[in-house]
N, C-alpha and C positions, 0 to 999 in steps of 0.2 A: 411436516407439521408446521402450521402457522403459529403466530405468537399466542393467540387465544387458546389454541389447542394445547400448547405447551404449558400455559399457565393453569388451564383447567386440569391437565394430567398431573402436574406438580402439586397443586393443592388437593387434588382428588385422592392421590395415593397417600399423602400425609393424613388427610381427614379419615380416610378409610382404615389406615393403619392403627389409629388410636381406638377404633371401635372393634375391628376384627382383622388383625394383621393377616392371618393365614388365609382367610377368604379373599382378602384384597390381592395377595401374591398369586394365589391360584387363579383367580379371575383374570389378572393381567397376563399370566402365562398362557391361559387357555385362549384368550382373545388374540395374543400375538401368534401363537401356534396355528390357529385357524385362519390367520390372514385377515382378521377383522380390524387389526390395527397394526401399523409399523411402529414398533417401539424404538426409542433412541438406542444406539449401540450400547451405551453404558447400562441400559436397563434390560437388555435382552437376556441376561442371566436368569431371569424369572421364567423363561421359556424352556430352560434346561430340564429334561425329564426327571433328574434327581431332585431338583428344587421343587418342581411341581408335585412330585410324589410326596416328599416331606411335608410340603405345605397342605396337601390334601389330607394326609394322615393326621397332622396336627389340628387341622380344621374339624375332623371327625371327633377327635379327643375334646376339643373346645365346644363342639356342639352339645355334648352331653354335660360336661363340666359347667358350662355356662347356664344350664337350665336346672341346676341343683342348688337350691338356697343354701348359702353358707359357703359351699364350694366355689361358687362363682366369684365371691368377694375374695377368697383366697387366691384364686386364679388371676383376678384382676390385679391384686397386690403384687404378685410375682411378675406379671407382665408390664408393671410400670417400668421395669428395667429392660424391657424387650421391645414393646410397641413404640416408645418415643424415639430411641435411637434408629429403629428400623424405619420409622416414618421419615426421619431426617435423611437417611441414606437413599431411600426410594425417591424422595423429592429432589435430592441432588442429582440422581441418575436421570430423572425425568427431563431435566433441562438440556441434556445431551452434552456434547463436546463444545462447551462455550468457554468464557473466561473463568479464571479462578474466583474472581469476585462474584460472578453470577452463581457459580456452584456453591460458594460459602453462603450466599444470600439464601439460596434455596435450602440449604442444609439447616439454617437457623430458623427460617420461616416454617419449614416442614416440621421441625422439632416442636416449635410452638403450637402449631396446629394440632399435631398428634397428642401433645400434652393436654390441650384443651378438650379434645373430644374424649381422650382417655378418662380425664378427671370427671367429665360429665357422666360417662357411662358408669364408671365405678361408684361415684357418689349416688347416682340414681338406683343402682343395684343394692347398695346398703340400705336405702330407704324402703325399696320394694321388699327386701328380706324381712322387714318388720311385720309383714302381713303373714298370717299363719297358712294361708292357702297357696299352693304353688302355681296356680294358673296365671297370675299376674307376672311372675317370673318368666314362665314359658313364653307368654305373649311378647314380653319385652325382648327376650332373646331372639325369637323368630323374627320379630320386627327389625331388630339390628341386623340380622343376616340379610334380610331382604333389602334393607337400606343400603348396605355396603355393596352388594352385588349390582343393585340397580344404580347406585351412585357411580360406581366405576364405569358401567356401560354408558350412562348418560354423559359423564365427563369426557369420554372418547368420542361419542357420536353426536352429542348436542352440547358442546362446551359452554355456550352462552347460557342455556337453561340451567346447566349445573352451577355455574358461578352465581346466578341469581339465587338459586336454591341455597347454595352455601352461605351466601350473605344473610339470608333469612335464618339459617341454622345458627350462624354466629350471634345474631341478635337474641335469639331464644337462649342460647348457651350463656351469654353474658347476663341475661335476666334470671336464668335458673341457677347458676353456680353459687351465688350468695345464699340463696334459699336452701340449696342442698347442704352447704356448709353449716348453716345454722341448725338444720335438722339433725345432721350427724353430731354436732356438739351436744344437742339436747339429748340424743340417744345415748352418747357416751356418758353424760352426767347421770342419766337414769340408770344405766348399768352399774356405774360406780356407786350410786346411792343404794342400789339393791344389795351390794355386797358390803357396804359401809354406811349403815343407817345413821351413825353419829354425825357423818358429813352432812346429811340431809337436815338433821336437827340443828346443827350449827348454822347452816345457810338460812333456815327459817327464823333463827333467833336474830340474825343480823338483819333480816327484812322486817320483822315485827317490831314496832316501837316499844320501848319499855313502859310498863304500867306505872302510872303515877299515883301516889298516895293521896287520899283526900285530906283536905285541910282540917285540922281539929281532930 
């Protein structure tokens, strides 16, 4: 692998892990097993039949959990503690047998990328779940699956194209995350006010100016 391919694989595995870790691992294992890519030795564990079987099984479970409103948010919350560390480990393995400094750098960058994509996915799902119909949720989930599988394939076969696309994705992510955070805060406040009407009344009193008495 040349430098561009290593960078694309490192960032691609971390990016995909934050969206759908199991699809990323299974895709990497499949491409390595079929000879479509020569993975670094530190990463060839994903080609192990046991790893691929577990990744495939977990992907099937996530396929249905990710398309059920409410369940997907719980699943994303749990996987905050799985996707981000796994993204760091996969990114570190993608750089191969290099210096300790390079491996640590890949670990930190990979974790940051996985955290960003995971936060974007989880936040978007919270907002999508406010819609009563399930079709938006299904569309988002299927789009994410296609994005991860296509992204891994592109990172391996067309690294420059992938890196350009990843840069665009980061720009959209940085623009979108503050909006998602504001939307989630408003949603939390709405739910809180629903169960505690006095809180909403107090907020309204703080906003409305006091009435003034007419002179005389």
